[in-house]
Biopython code that builds the backbone (N, CA, C, O; Angstrom):
import numpy as np
from Bio.PDB.StructureBuilder import StructureBuilder

atoms = [
    (1, "MET", "N", (0.062, -2.573, 10.171)),
    (1, "MET", "CA", (-0.845, -1.799, 10.025)),
    (1, "MET", "C", (-2.072, -1.866, 11.139)),
    (1, "MET", "O", (-2.880, -0.964, 11.359)),
    (2, "TRP", "N", (-2.011, -3.136, 11.774)),
    (2, "TRP", "CA", (-3.180, -3.418, 13.206)),
    (2, "TRP", "C", (-2.778, -2.083, 14.081)),
    (2, "TRP", "O", (-3.583, -1.239, 14.475)),
    (3, "ARG", "N", (-1.740, -2.078, 14.240)),
    (3, "ARG", "CA", (-1.394, -1.318, 15.255)),
    (3, "ARG", "C", (-1.711, 0.107, 14.834)),
    (3, "ARG", "O", (-2.257, 0.798, 15.694)),
    (4, "ILE", "N", (-1.474, 0.629, 13.722)),
    (4, "ILE", "CA", (-1.661, 2.259, 13.202)),
    (4, "ILE", "C", (-2.975, 2.177, 13.355)),
    (4, "ILE", "O", (-3.432, 3.067, 14.073)),
    (5, "TRP", "N", (-3.874, 1.288, 12.857)),
    (5, "TRP", "CA", (-5.024, 1.316, 13.136)),
    (5, "TRP", "C", (-5.585, 1.401, 14.935)),
    (5, "TRP", "O", (-6.494, 1.969, 15.540)),
    (6, "ARG", "N", (-4.889, 0.841, 15.149)),
    (6, "ARG", "CA", (-5.798, 0.854, 17.110)),
    (6, "ARG", "C", (-5.266, 2.164, 17.128)),
    (6, "ARG", "O", (-6.132, 3.003, 17.374)),
    (7, "VAL", "N", (-3.793, 2.756, 16.895)),
    (7, "VAL", "CA", (-3.510, 4.169, 17.507)),
    (7, "VAL", "C", (-4.513, 4.773, 16.647)),
    (7, "VAL", "O", (-5.008, 5.593, 17.421)),
    (8, "GLU", "N", (-5.201, 4.910, 15.423)),
    (8, "GLU", "CA", (-5.830, 6.069, 15.041)),
    (8, "GLU", "C", (-7.090, 5.946, 15.839)),
    (8, "GLU", "O", (-7.489, 7.017, 16.295)),
    (9, "ASN", "N", (-8.030, 4.564, 16.197)),
    (9, "ASN", "CA", (-9.315, 4.559, 17.065)),
    (9, "ASN", "C", (-8.653, 5.220, 18.083)),
    (9, "ASN", "O", (-9.036, 6.387, 18.010)),
    (10, "SER", "N", (-7.854, 5.103, 19.006)),
    (10, "SER", "CA", (-7.526, 5.341, 20.529)),
    (10, "SER", "C", (-7.591, 6.863, 20.452)),
    (10, "SER", "O", (-8.084, 7.512, 21.374)),
    (11, "ASN", "N", (-7.062, 7.470, 19.280)),
    (11, "ASN", "CA", (-6.753, 9.087, 19.446)),
    (11, "ASN", "C", (-8.458, 9.175, 19.027)),
    (11, "ASN", "O", (-8.824, 10.098, 19.755)),
    (12, "LYS", "N", (-9.324, 8.852, 18.482)),
    (12, "LYS", "CA", (-10.162, 9.016, 17.717)),
    (12, "LYS", "C", (-11.385, 9.126, 19.430)),
    (12, "LYS", "O", (-12.122, 10.037, 19.807)),
    (13, "ALA", "N", (-11.103, 7.859, 20.001)),
    (13, "ALA", "CA", (-11.883, 7.635, 21.587)),
    (13, "ALA", "C", (-11.371, 8.731, 22.399)),
    (13, "ALA", "O", (-12.065, 8.990, 23.383)),
    (14, "HIS", "N", (-10.461, 9.346, 22.249)),
    (14, "HIS", "CA", (-9.702, 10.329, 23.432)),
    (14, "HIS", "C", (-10.161, 12.003, 22.545)),
    (14, "HIS", "O", (-9.930, 13.121, 23.004)),
    (15, "HIS", "N", (-10.881, 11.670, 21.134)),
    (15, "HIS", "CA", (-11.123, 12.779, 20.971)),
    (15, "HIS", "C", (-9.878, 13.939, 20.614)),
    (15, "HIS", "O", (-9.832, 15.164, 20.721)),
    (16, "ILE", "N", (-8.938, 12.935, 20.153)),
    (16, "ILE", "CA", (-7.391, 13.647, 19.809)),
    (16, "ILE", "C", (-7.673, 13.861, 18.114)),
    (16, "ILE", "O", (-8.138, 12.913, 17.481)),
    (17, "ASP", "N", (-7.388, 15.054, 17.484)),
    (17, "ASP", "CA", (-7.530, 15.474, 15.809)),
    (17, "ASP", "C", (-6.368, 15.928, 15.745)),
    (17, "ASP", "O", (-6.276, 16.830, 16.577)),
    (18, "SER", "N", (-5.199, 15.750, 15.064)),
    (18, "SER", "CA", (-4.004, 16.055, 14.570)),
    (18, "SER", "C", (-4.433, 17.252, 13.768)),
    (18, "SER", "O", (-4.053, 18.375, 14.102)),
    (19, "MET", "N", (-5.299, 17.041, 12.603)),
    (19, "MET", "CA", (-5.309, 18.373, 11.847)),
    (19, "MET", "C", (-6.588, 19.271, 12.248)),
    (19, "MET", "O", (-6.921, 19.969, 11.290)),
    (20, "GLY", "N", (-7.276, 19.428, 13.210)),
    (20, "GLY", "CA", (-8.052, 20.042, 13.895)),
    (20, "GLY", "C", (-9.410, 20.334, 12.801)),
    (20, "GLY", "O", (-9.767, 21.492, 12.584)),
    (21, "SER", "N", (-9.903, 19.499, 12.343)),
    (21, "SER", "CA", (-11.226, 19.254, 11.766)),
    (21, "SER", "C", (-11.681, 17.635, 11.459)),
    (21, "SER", "O", (-10.997, 16.878, 10.769)),
    (22, "ASN", "N", (-12.793, 17.307, 12.017)),
    (22, "ASN", "CA", (-13.122, 15.972, 11.966)),
    (22, "ASN", "C", (-13.230, 15.425, 10.381)),
    (22, "ASN", "O", (-13.134, 14.235, 10.081)),
    (23, "GLN", "N", (-13.440, 16.475, 9.459)),
    (23, "GLN", "CA", (-13.905, 16.191, 8.266)),
    (23, "GLN", "C", (-12.531, 15.821, 7.091)),
    (23, "GLN", "O", (-12.560, 15.655, 5.872)),
    (24, "ARG", "N", (-11.553, 15.793, 7.936)),
    (24, "ARG", "CA", (-9.874, 15.866, 6.884)),
    (24, "ARG", "C", (-9.817, 14.397, 7.598)),
    (24, "ARG", "O", (-10.320, 13.970, 8.637)),
    (25, "ARG", "N", (-8.961, 13.786, 6.561)),
    (25, "ARG", "CA", (-8.157, 12.931, 7.183)),
    (25, "ARG", "C", (-6.965, 13.082, 8.260)),
    (25, "ARG", "O", (-6.174, 14.022, 8.339)),
    (26, "SER", "N", (-7.032, 11.875, 9.105)),
    (26, "SER", "CA", (-5.536, 12.249, 10.099)),
    (26, "SER", "C", (-4.328, 11.692, 9.426)),
    (26, "SER", "O", (-4.458, 10.895, 8.496)),
    (27, "HIS", "N", (-3.261, 12.040, 9.815)),
    (27, "HIS", "CA", (-1.652, 11.759, 8.923)),
    (27, "HIS", "C", (-2.023, 10.214, 9.473)),
    (27, "HIS", "O", (-1.713, 9.472, 8.541)),
    (28, "LEU", "N", (-2.354, 9.712, 10.164)),
    (28, "LEU", "CA", (-2.293, 8.049, 10.539)),
    (28, "LEU", "C", (-3.414, 7.211, 9.658)),
    (28, "LEU", "O", (-3.388, 5.981, 9.639)),
    (29, "GLN", "N", (-4.589, 8.125, 8.789)),
    (29, "GLN", "CA", (-5.361, 7.275, 7.555)),
    (29, "GLN", "C", (-4.376, 7.750, 6.558)),
    (29, "GLN", "O", (-3.802, 6.738, 6.154)),
    (30, "LYS", "N", (-3.996, 8.587, 6.084)),
    (30, "LYS", "CA", (-3.013, 9.057, 5.440)),
    (30, "LYS", "C", (-1.630, 7.755, 5.166)),
    (30, "LYS", "O", (-1.162, 7.514, 4.053)),
    (31, "VAL", "N", (-1.251, 7.162, 6.285)),
    (31, "VAL", "CA", (-0.278, 6.593, 6.242)),
    (31, "VAL", "C", (-0.797, 5.202, 6.343)),
    (31, "VAL", "O", (0.137, 4.401, 6.320)),
    (32, "ILE", "N", (-1.923, 4.660, 6.442)),
    (32, "ILE", "CA", (-2.603, 3.492, 6.342)),
    (32, "ILE", "C", (-3.149, 3.697, 5.111)),
    (32, "ILE", "O", (-3.685, 2.664, 4.710)),
    (33, "ARG", "N", (-3.210, 4.359, 4.554)),
    (33, "ARG", "CA", (-3.983, 4.287, 3.019)),
    (33, "ARG", "C", (-2.409, 3.974, 1.645)),
    (33, "ARG", "O", (-2.227, 3.178, 0.724)),
    (34, "ILE", "N", (-1.668, 5.045, 2.217)),
    (34, "ILE", "CA", (-0.444, 4.612, 1.380)),
    (34, "ILE", "C", (0.139, 3.220, 1.393)),
    (34, "ILE", "O", (0.751, 2.699, 0.461)),
    (35, "VAL", "N", (-0.141, 2.661, 2.624)),
    (35, "VAL", "CA", (0.770, 1.001, 2.794)),
    (35, "VAL", "C", (-0.074, 0.150, 2.183)),
    (35, "VAL", "O", (0.393, -0.920, 1.794)),
    (36, "VAL", "N", (-1.371, 0.419, 1.987)),
    (36, "VAL", "CA", (-2.416, -0.362, 1.916)),
    (36, "VAL", "C", (-2.438, -0.455, 0.227)),
    (36, "VAL", "O", (-2.641, -1.529, -0.338)),
    (37, "GLU", "N", (-2.177, 0.943, -0.584)),
    (37, "GLU", "CA", (-2.588, 1.268, -1.686)),
    (37, "GLU", "C", (-0.854, 0.555, -2.665)),
    (37, "GLU", "O", (-0.777, 0.227, -3.849)),
    (38, "SER", "N", (0.250, 0.536, -1.617)),
    (38, "SER", "CA", (1.843, 0.115, -1.772)),
    (38, "SER", "C", (1.667, -1.324, -1.854)),
    (38, "SER", "O", (2.104, -1.863, -2.871)),
    (39, "GLY", "N", (0.922, -2.288, -0.679)),
    (39, "GLY", "CA", (0.673, -3.435, -1.012)),
    (39, "GLY", "C", (0.167, -4.092, -2.309)),
    (39, "GLY", "O", (0.659, -4.971, -3.016)),
    (40, "LEU", "N", (-1.022, -3.354, -2.397)),
    (40, "LEU", "CA", (-1.789, -3.604, -3.657)),
    (40, "LEU", "C", (-1.297, -3.618, -4.697)),
    (40, "LEU", "O", (-1.436, -4.554, -5.485)),
    (41, "LEU", "N", (-0.449, -2.329, -4.976)),
    (41, "LEU", "CA", (0.380, -2.734, -6.539)),
    (41, "LEU", "C", (1.106, -3.619, -6.175)),
    (41, "LEU", "O", (0.677, -4.624, -6.742)),
    (42, "TYR", "N", (2.021, -3.907, -5.527)),
    (42, "TYR", "CA", (2.975, -4.961, -5.609)),
    (42, "TYR", "C", (1.929, -6.462, -5.470)),
    (42, "TYR", "O", (2.470, -7.481, -5.900)),
    (43, "THR", "N", (1.137, -6.551, -5.154)),
    (43, "THR", "CA", (0.485, -8.138, -4.942)),
    (43, "THR", "C", (0.376, -7.960, -6.937)),
    (43, "THR", "O", (0.854, -8.708, -7.790)),
    (44, "ILE", "N", (-0.307, -6.884, -7.081)),
    (44, "ILE", "CA", (-1.046, -7.206, -8.428)),
    (44, "ILE", "C", (0.179, -7.690, -9.559)),
    (44, "ILE", "O", (0.150, -8.651, -10.328)),
    (45, "THR", "N", (1.192, -6.725, -9.376)),
    (45, "THR", "CA", (2.232, -6.824, -10.238)),
    (45, "THR", "C", (3.196, -8.171, -10.132)),
    (45, "THR", "O", (3.766, -8.804, -11.021)),
    (46, "ALA", "N", (3.151, -8.368, -8.632)),
    (46, "ALA", "CA", (3.888, -9.925, -8.683)),
    (46, "ALA", "C", (2.893, -11.141, -9.380)),
    (46, "ALA", "O", (3.225, -12.195, -9.923)),
    (47, "PHE", "N", (1.707, -10.625, -9.169)),
    (47, "PHE", "CA", (0.495, -12.102, -9.718)),
    (47, "PHE", "C", (0.192, -12.256, -10.990)),
    (47, "PHE", "O", (-0.306, -13.289, -11.437)),
    (48, "ILE", "N", (0.633, -10.644, -12.069)),
    (48, "ILE", "CA", (0.947, -10.726, -12.956)),
    (48, "ILE", "C", (2.434, -11.389, -13.652)),
    (48, "ILE", "O", (2.627, -12.138, -14.610)),
    (49, "SER", "N", (3.142, -10.869, -12.890)),
    (49, "SER", "CA", (4.283, -11.664, -13.205)),
    (49, "SER", "C", (4.498, -13.289, -13.085)),
    (49, "SER", "O", (5.273, -13.986, -13.739)),
    (50, "PHE", "N", (3.480, -13.726, -11.941)),
    (50, "PHE", "CA", (3.863, -14.883, -11.926)),
    (50, "PHE", "C", (2.765, -15.730, -12.972)),
    (50, "PHE", "O", (2.859, -16.882, -13.393)),
    (51, "THR", "N", (1.899, -14.898, -13.170)),
    (51, "THR", "CA", (1.049, -15.363, -14.647)),
    (51, "THR", "C", (1.395, -15.736, -15.619)),
    (51, "THR", "O", (1.032, -16.682, -16.318)),
    (52, "THR", "N", (2.428, -14.707, -15.765)),
    (52, "THR", "CA", (3.355, -14.813, -17.454)),
    (52, "THR", "C", (4.616, -15.377, -17.285)),
    (52, "THR", "O", (5.535, -15.036, -18.030)),
    (53, "PHE", "N", (4.760, -16.117, -16.488)),
    (53, "PHE", "CA", (5.892, -17.024, -15.935)),
    (53, "PHE", "C", (5.440, -18.477, -16.275)),
    (53, "PHE", "O", (6.141, -19.207, -16.976)),
    (54, "VAL", "N", (3.952, -18.968, -15.626)),
    (54, "VAL", "CA", (3.756, -20.094, -15.857)),
    (54, "VAL", "C", (3.139, -20.024, -17.083)),
    (54, "VAL", "O", (2.903, -21.119, -17.592)),
    (55, "THR", "N", (2.842, -19.141, -17.643)),
    (55, "THR", "CA", (2.196, -19.359, -19.239)),
    (55, "THR", "C", (3.741, -19.305, -20.190)),
    (55, "THR", "O", (3.771, -19.429, -21.415)),
    (56, "GLY", "N", (4.431, -19.185, -19.694)),
    (56, "GLY", "CA", (5.715, -19.343, -20.591)),
    (56, "GLY", "C", (5.926, -17.954, -21.637)),
    (56, "GLY", "O", (6.743, -17.865, -22.554)),
    (57, "SER", "N", (4.932, -16.924, -21.196)),
    (57, "SER", "CA", (5.185, -15.992, -22.113)),
    (57, "SER", "C", (6.507, -14.753, -22.140)),
    (57, "SER", "O", (7.088, -14.323, -21.144)),
    (58, "ASN", "N", (6.706, -14.439, -23.282)),
    (58, "ASN", "CA", (8.343, -13.606, -22.890)),
    (58, "ASN", "C", (7.754, -12.275, -22.574)),
    (58, "ASN", "O", (8.426, -11.328, -22.984)),
    (59, "GLY", "N", (6.487, -11.937, -21.845)),
    (59, "GLY", "CA", (6.456, -10.689, -21.154)),
    (59, "GLY", "C", (6.768, -10.787, -19.829)),
    (59, "GLY", "O", (7.026, -9.686, -19.342)),
    (60, "VAL", "N", (6.839, -11.704, -19.068)),
    (60, "VAL", "CA", (7.359, -12.095, -17.956)),
    (60, "VAL", "C", (8.957, -11.192, -18.039)),
    (60, "VAL", "O", (9.049, -10.490, -17.031)),
    (61, "TYR", "N", (9.915, -11.079, -18.754)),
    (61, "TYR", "CA", (10.392, -9.753, -18.629)),
    (61, "TYR", "C", (10.356, -8.742, -18.255)),
    (61, "TYR", "O", (10.950, -8.256, -17.292)),
    (62, "VAL", "N", (9.335, -8.079, -19.287)),
    (62, "VAL", "CA", (8.920, -6.833, -18.997)),
    (62, "VAL", "C", (7.698, -6.367, -17.751)),
    (62, "VAL", "O", (7.401, -5.196, -17.512)),
    (63, "ILE", "N", (7.076, -7.625, -17.028)),
    (63, "ILE", "CA", (6.668, -7.171, -15.643)),
    (63, "ILE", "C", (7.577, -7.533, -14.888)),
    (63, "ILE", "O", (7.621, -6.734, -13.953)),
    (64, "THR", "N", (8.469, -8.451, -14.767)),
    (64, "THR", "CA", (9.718, -8.012, -13.911)),
    (64, "THR", "C", (10.425, -7.116, -13.682)),
    (64, "THR", "O", (10.586, -6.863, -12.488)),
    (65, "ASP", "N", (11.060, -6.360, -14.580)),
    (65, "ASP", "CA", (11.498, -5.085, -14.713)),
    (65, "ASP", "C", (10.317, -4.152, -13.928)),
    (65, "ASP", "O", (10.616, -3.274, -13.119)),
    (66, "ALA", "N", (9.040, -4.464, -14.275)),
    (66, "ALA", "CA", (8.170, -3.459, -13.727)),
    (66, "ALA", "C", (8.149, -3.519, -11.895)),
    (66, "ALA", "O", (8.058, -2.613, -11.066)),
    (67, "VAL", "N", (8.286, -5.086, -11.741)),
    (67, "VAL", "CA", (8.206, -5.413, -10.378)),
    (67, "VAL", "C", (9.283, -4.457, -9.854)),
    (67, "VAL", "O", (8.931, -3.590, -9.053)),
    (68, "SER", "N", (10.303, -4.522, -10.156)),
    (68, "SER", "CA", (11.343, -4.276, -9.511)),
    (68, "SER", "C", (11.578, -2.744, -9.496)),
    (68, "SER", "O", (12.288, -2.202, -8.650)),
    (69, "GLY", "N", (11.109, -2.263, -10.218)),
    (69, "GLY", "CA", (10.235, -0.636, -10.491)),
    (69, "GLY", "C", (9.804, -0.320, -9.386)),
    (69, "GLY", "O", (10.193, 0.656, -8.747)),
    (70, "VAL", "N", (8.636, -1.405, -8.909)),
    (70, "VAL", "CA", (7.752, -0.922, -7.990)),
    (70, "VAL", "C", (8.487, -0.968, -6.573)),
    (70, "VAL", "O", (8.361, 0.097, -5.968)),
    (71, "ILE", "N", (8.872, -1.475, -6.218)),
    (71, "ILE", "CA", (9.944, -2.099, -5.493)),
    (71, "ILE", "C", (10.668, -0.868, -4.969)),
    (71, "ILE", "O", (10.413, -0.442, -3.843)),
    (72, "ILE", "N", (11.550, -0.297, -5.747)),
    (72, "ILE", "CA", (12.098, 0.961, -5.784)),
    (72, "ILE", "C", (11.546, 2.013, -5.180)),
    (72, "ILE", "O", (12.066, 2.675, -4.282)),
    (73, "LEU", "N", (10.325, 2.201, -5.744)),
    (73, "LEU", "CA", (9.501, 3.167, -5.507)),
    (73, "LEU", "C", (8.556, 2.793, -4.209)),
    (73, "LEU", "O", (7.826, 3.669, -3.747)),
    (74, "GLY", "N", (8.575, 1.885, -3.811)),
    (74, "GLY", "CA", (7.664, 1.852, -2.097)),
    (74, "GLY", "C", (8.900, 2.140, -1.018)),
    (74, "GLY", "O", (8.756, 2.495, 0.152)),
    (75, "SER", "N", (10.144, 1.896, -1.713)),
    (75, "SER", "CA", (11.024, 2.178, -0.390)),
    (75, "SER", "C", (11.073, 3.308, 0.154)),
    (75, "SER", "O", (11.758, 3.479, 1.162)),
]
sb = StructureBuilder()
sb.init_structure("model")
sb.init_model(0)
sb.init_chain("A")
sb.init_seg("    ")
for serial, (resi, resn, name, xyz) in enumerate(atoms, 1):
    if name == "N":
        sb.init_residue(resn, " ", resi, " ")
    sb.init_atom(name, np.array(xyz, "f"), 0.0, 1.0, " ", f" {name:<3s}", serial, name[0])
structure = sb.get_structure()
Protein backbone atom coordinates (compact mmCIF):
# COMPACT_ATOMS: atom_id res chain seq x y z
CA MET A 1 0.00 0.00 0.00
CA TRP A 2 2.72 2.41 0.97
CA ARG A 3 4.53 2.06 -2.34
CA ILE A 4 1.37 2.54 -4.40
CA TRP A 5 0.48 5.62 -2.35
CA ARG A 6 4.00 7.04 -2.81
CA VAL A 7 3.83 6.58 -6.58
CA GLU A 8 0.42 8.25 -6.64
CA ASN A 9 1.73 11.25 -4.71
CA SER A 10 4.80 11.43 -6.94
CA ASN A 11 2.55 11.51 -9.99
CA LYS A 12 0.53 14.34 -8.47
CA ALA A 13 3.69 16.28 -7.63
CA HIS A 14 4.83 16.04 -11.24
CA HIS A 15 1.34 16.79 -12.56
CA ILE A 16 1.01 13.38 -14.17
CA ASP A 17 -2.65 12.48 -14.48
CA SER A 18 -3.40 9.25 -16.31
CA MET A 19 -7.14 9.97 -16.48
CA GLY A 20 -6.82 13.43 -17.99
CA SER A 21 -8.93 15.13 -15.33
CA ASN A 22 -8.23 15.99 -11.72
CA GLN A 23 -11.84 15.26 -10.74
CA ARG A 24 -11.68 11.57 -11.59
CA ARG A 25 -9.82 8.97 -9.60
CA SER A 26 -6.58 7.73 -11.03
CA HIS A 27 -5.90 4.07 -11.69
CA LEU A 28 -3.67 3.85 -8.63
CA GLN A 29 -6.36 5.31 -6.38
CA LYS A 30 -8.73 2.62 -7.63
CA VAL A 31 -6.14 -0.06 -6.86
CA ILE A 32 -5.62 1.32 -3.35
CA ARG A 33 -9.37 1.33 -2.75
CA ILE A 34 -9.76 -2.29 -3.91
CA VAL A 35 -6.88 -3.50 -1.74
CA VAL A 36 -8.19 -1.69 1.33
CA GLU A 37 -11.77 -2.90 0.83
CA SER A 38 -10.61 -6.49 0.28
CA GLY A 39 -8.46 -6.42 3.39
CA LEU A 40 -11.30 -4.95 5.44
CA LEU A 41 -13.78 -7.57 4.21
CA TYR A 42 -11.38 -10.39 5.04
CA THR A 43 -10.60 -8.93 8.48
CA ILE A 44 -14.28 -8.60 9.37
CA THR A 45 -15.14 -12.15 8.31
CA ALA A 46 -12.07 -13.55 10.11
CA PHE A 47 -13.03 -11.67 13.28
CA ILE A 48 -16.60 -12.98 13.12
CA SER A 49 -15.24 -16.49 12.54
CA PHE A 50 -12.96 -16.17 15.55
CA THR A 51 -15.79 -14.84 17.72
CA THR A 52 -18.14 -17.69 16.79
CA PHE A 53 -15.37 -20.22 17.44
CA VAL A 54 -14.58 -18.79 20.87
CA THR A 55 -18.26 -18.72 21.88
CA GLY A 56 -18.72 -22.32 20.73
CA SER A 57 -21.47 -21.46 18.28
CA ASN A 58 -22.29 -23.79 15.39
CA GLY A 59 -22.32 -20.69 13.20
CA VAL A 60 -18.55 -21.09 12.93
CA TYR A 61 -19.11 -23.58 10.11
CA VAL A 62 -21.16 -21.09 8.11
CA ILE A 63 -18.70 -18.27 8.70
CA THR A 64 -15.72 -20.47 7.84
CA ASP A 65 -17.30 -21.21 4.47
CA ALA A 66 -17.85 -17.48 3.97
CA VAL A 67 -14.19 -16.75 4.77
CA SER A 68 -13.02 -19.28 2.21
CA GLY A 69 -15.36 -17.61 -0.33
CA VAL A 70 -13.85 -14.22 0.47
CA ILE A 71 -10.37 -15.61 -0.05
CA ILE A 72 -11.32 -17.03 -3.44
CA LEU A 73 -12.95 -13.76 -4.55
CA GLY A 74 -9.92 -11.77 -3.43
CA SER A 75 -7.52 -13.83 -5.53
